Phi, psi and omega in degrees: 000119184235124173282143174250161184305322181297319179296317184292332182296337181270359180270149181271121179299346175286339182253343184221150164265115190255120179250126180239127172064045179286129184230021180295132180052247185264007180292138185249077180046056183287131173247126182207147177243120181261117182296140178283157175056036177229162170269110184249123179252127177253122183230182182142170180300155175298127181088006181282340179122013181298306181295327178299321181284310189280311185271312187275350176245297185297306183290318181300319179293323177297317178294318180297319180294323178295313181299321180289344181279346180268171184292159179300325179296314181293328182296337179296335184259357179257160178294138179277136182232130179279144178293128180293155180287085180217142182293314180194149170229123182245149176074025185284133179262164169303138188235145173236125180248136175242104190273169180267106175205172183268154183305146177288162186256015179294119183293345180270351183272127179232173176302321181293321180286321182293323180272359182068009179291329176298322179295316181291321178294320177298320177295318180296310182290327179290336183265318186235003180292148178249131179273132180242141178289132179288348181272304184261343183078004180279151178293140179268128184227139174268112184287140177251170177302319182294328177298318180291317179300315180298319179300315181292318182292339179284346181286155181299151176304140178091354178292131178272131186231134171250137175249119186229166176227148183285143174245120184253120180222157183257330182209176184296322180297317179294323179299316180299314180298319182294319180296322177297320179296316181296321179296321178296333178279352179104002178276141188244339185224152174232162181237140171214126179062042179065017179236137180268143178230141176283132179297323181300317180290325179295319180289331179283349179087010180282335182223150181232148176251147177272142177274356181278344180243149180297148179242135181234143174269136182272126177262316185201153172239128188228146169251123185297125176224100188291333184278348185260106181296332180300323180297327179298316179295320180295316179299314181300317179297317181295320179297317179300316179297317181296318177299318182294312183290328180272011180050053176094000183233145172210167179229134174252122180251123173266116183299124183081006181224217187271166168249132180233129180266141176233152178214134174268012172266152181274083186209158179193148178054035178077007179249132173265117182266159176267133177297125183292137173232176182297317181293342177301334187250020176245120179278002176260012174237149179301330182291324185259344185285147173302135184289335183281314185254002180058033175085012179267340179080354181223154175224160173277118182202195178284119184276115181298333179287336174277326179291320177241079185291333181230092183292356177281349179270155174268173178297322179296326182277357177097037180297326180274102189304313182293344180250016186276342181278165183295329182283313185279354181294345181298334181292338179271347186304316179298326179289317179299323181291328186251010188296328180290318179294328180272357184055044183249114181283127181256359184243018175246156181304146179304322182295343181267356177290145178288162177305321179293321179293321177294322178298318178299320181296323182276322186263346176086171179197125179061233181288341178277114188281340179085166185292318183301310182289334175298315180287332173296321176297316179297321180295331179280351182248027187289359173287347179256130188297327183295327179283327176295319179295318180300315180296316182296330181292330186248008176272153177182186177285122181237156179295133179295124182288332183293319182249000181057032177084359183284342179080341184270157177302154189301319185284357173293337178290341185279341183270124186226154170231122183054044175066017178237127173279168178297327178299319178302318182290323180296332182269353180279139169299151184297329179292344173266333179292323183300309177294332177300314181283333176293327181268358186296118178248131185235157174291160179306321180293315179297319181296320180297323182285320193252005187305309182293325180296313182296321179299315179298318180297313181299316181302312182294321178297317180294323178293321178297319178296322182293331178271013172082026183238028182292347181278347181284157169254158180290341180274357184294123178296139180298327182297341181267359180276152172284170180299318180293320178297319180296318181295321181287331173297317179295325177297313179299323178295316180296327181278349183298332175244086187301128179249165179233145180071023183253153175259116176264126180244120183239132180257100179050066181292347181273005178304128177079004182263133170290148180308327178299319181284336178297324178302319179293321180295319179299318178299323179293318179296320179293322177296322178296319177295319182294341178279002177097028179245158172263125183245115180248121186237126169273117190202151175246349187288128184297322181299324179286320180297322180297329182276350187289144171284322180223136176247135176236128177244131177255137182181215002282334180248194178258165176061226182293342177275000179246211176083015176234157178277113183256345178199143168211127180167202182272170178297321181297318180287332177297324181295341179269353183276181183241014181289170179302316180296315181300320183296324178282333180280325182265003175091359178294328175234139181218162167262106190289157171292145177300144180293334175205157176264131181294147171258171182213162178238350180233149181204160175250139181246135173247132177229142170067036177283122187230013183290146179051244184262005179292135185245084178051052184282132174230124182219162174247132179245109181293152178257154178065028175220177175261112178250130179246128176258121184228182183144163182295163181300132179083010183281346177114014183297306182295323179298315182295315188270310186278323187263343180248298186295311186300307179296329179293319178293320177301317179295319180295316181293333177285324182224079188303338182286346183277119176278332179256118181282126180256122178210180185280054179199164177301119192288161177242163171266114183258122183217191181097206185272063183294331181294343180282354180251123177257351180195161177221135180231131178255116176264098188270183181268356184304134184288159173291157175296146181260025179290139178293345181269353179267138178210171181304325181294320180285323183295321182267011180059033176278331188295324183298306179295329178294316179294324178297322179296317179294324181292341181269356179292159182299316182298316182296318181291325179293332179263004180062035176281139175253178181303323182296339179291341183257025176242131177282359176265359181248142178297339180295324186243341185286153176298129183291339182280313184258359179058036176082008179277335182083354179210160180237139182269131175254114182287120183253030179060242183275354175270166180297140177298150179251133178250121181244146176304141181300130182294333183275309185264356180058031178090000183281341179082345186252161170296152183299321183291332177291322181289354178276340181281130181238151174237111186051045173084000182242135176277168178298327179294317181291325179295317179292341178272354179288149170281168179299317180298317179294320181294327178298320177290318185292321183256029186300339181263011180244092187304320182298316180289320184299315185288336173288319179292326181294330175299320177293320181294323181298327181265014174081026180249031180294345185269345185280153180277149181297325183260013181293132182298136178299333181292343181265357181281145175284170179300318180292322178295318179297321179296318181287330175296320176296318180299319180299321179299316182282329177294326177294327177293336184287348180282069182212160179282345180286152176267114186249138172267112179265125177253118180252123180261100180048062185290345181275008176304125177081005184258135172287164181302324178295321178289327177297321178298319178293322178298316181296324176298318179295321179294317179296323178294321179297316179294325178296338178274003176100012181260175180240137177245121177242115191240127170269117189203151174249346185295121187298325180293329176286319180299317182290342181271358186286149170277331183213139181242141169236114183250122180257156181167213003283340178229196181265167176065221182291344176273003179246209176079016178237151174278115181261345177197141166222138179152194180282155177303325180298327179283328181295320183291352175277349180280121185278335185250024182256129182298315182293321182300323183300323181271331180292327180303325183292338182260352184243000000 
């Protein structure tokens, strides 16, 4: 179904966003009308042009129009945006885009900072938080003049009251000088031991004061009279004077009663506290950050997880790694000799020791110096290489002891609301934070101050829960999130300030989501639409497509074979169509169940995995088969495979004799047929570089052998050209005007920069003389313009080039050009390019364990089928595929499943199922089984 300009001219821009003649990347003058206030899903094969239409055309134009609406002065400070190649876009709304990318690696960025919840919590605690003394637990209060006046006025009528201030002196000479000063100010009497003395008599030597008891200067003597307003003014004046003379301190003495001290300083129990402000609660400011770790929460020190790599061992069995050898075991001898007297068990696992027993082990007792002082001794011996090596072996990132990893200054722990400090809230899972704020009861004054703040906090927490991330804590570093978790955090942030009449553009928001969590996301998208917004989603997930008001498919193929509008309508009408998406939805095309499940004879065993939320996880991972690790979001899949198994295998392969892998995490016992693995490769979610100089040929190391072929031609040798002459990244061969970019930037000041083809090389990137050299009639420029399919035919007699190109063809990228800029690749194309790189590595006699982290990210169902074919071919070559995945078609294709759960966060981290897919669907209370049944 293709709209033409004539059709679009009759549509009202108030009801549609009308795009005419979009030509971004591979789009072929696409005309399309996107209905307003609807959930619109744009789908199609990976590389067909979905992102080009939605993100690189629709959103870029919305951003460009916004930037052009501000003043020329302001535009100098905003990013310049080039107008996309489109004839016209009408009815465009303000747009917010949430793109598909992996979390940033800034160590200061956390869930709390990204969602701005840290800012709101800091504002809340800075405004209504109460400071408590860590000694007595009493609230710290700064007394005001009115507090003292109220205290005096509360006494019964006729009560005699003295208002005094402390006089601090060190010796008799200083006392004499001080009394003269006080007399000069007009004060006549001082008090010591509830007795008044005339200053005049003291100076005359008729009376003496002891320096062993406090001395107070008398400001006023008052008889409480509640009906006389004049007395209130007099009391207030006297209190002010006493505070001033006492440098913030005064004493009220009730004759015949108590003495009560007041202070207008923020102090209690001998501690002077800092008045909390908003910056007090930000670890990204010098005022609020912990002084030891500068707000990072970690320091380089002795890592306890390296010192005790296997907590399942006892001291006798060698739990303390640096003391496990026969020579260093002498450091444990004093403890072994005294263990009965100390009631210290040396034959039980380290993990079973009580906190006090572990403290003794680290801090020492008597002749036993302990682990901490042992490493202090080693640090003092760093002139000897063996001690330097020992220290480096056990050093790592450790939790800052000063702030206990909270990142905030120590006294931030003293400020509390409902007995919870801000640090307590940062460490709480979001599913516990929501009821905390729902139950929060405040005084009328506190409520008046914090009402809007609490509403903002609640909204953001509920949005985070709705996108399936309630298991996260606000202190969780962004760098530890998966790509899907990061994108959904950004989605929750964007929704934190609900807008109306806005266009929300989302690029595959279901990345990393279990089907159970996808249902919650769909409800959120529909709620966003119901608030009066247009929601445009680039997505392949069937659950999202079913919920769409309008579906748009771009195709029919990928790359140059795509870029046209092949369908627009409802989900029901799509099922009657013949497009690639329709065929998979109506059953005409399917990803079939395997005809048989592979068996195995070798496996790797993980025992006692306890990192993050993993709870003593022990699993078996078969070799030479396809194993899929699944489970709801946050259940611990990435932690188990990427953070535990992968570094442990790397450590083992580096030092095969080690049965216990030592790394910067709570160690596991790694066992099984480890000798059957000669290598391990992690295919992660990190995006490809977006450099204009990066392309498929350079990424797959194809460019080097191609340049070598050109350098061996007769013309090249006669001109003494080397391989470097055929690279646009080398000065030898690149055009001197554009430096190998193929285009030149024209700076337009506050307008978007203009890029024009280079006048000298006409966009070829090379010097003219380099382009004269041919290999079988083709120049280097023409070779880089070839598609993968064309290059396979051209280089058919070059085995090294052919097997690299076949990897691209296997993953369905036969249509991309060898020299195509990586910045022009879609998310799915970039993912498959990475897969091709690793599949090419599989052409070896070694047995490699390949770990794939959500490899179907950005892939259409048709592309998933091609990916599975490539995986089966890889296993057929003798390798192992271990896949972290939520895609049901991948799960049903597995030979072995490991399902973690039952929920996310602290409610997860357990193995809830291992076995064949057929056995999983028999589980009635399993989240994955419920959706897998529909596909089997």
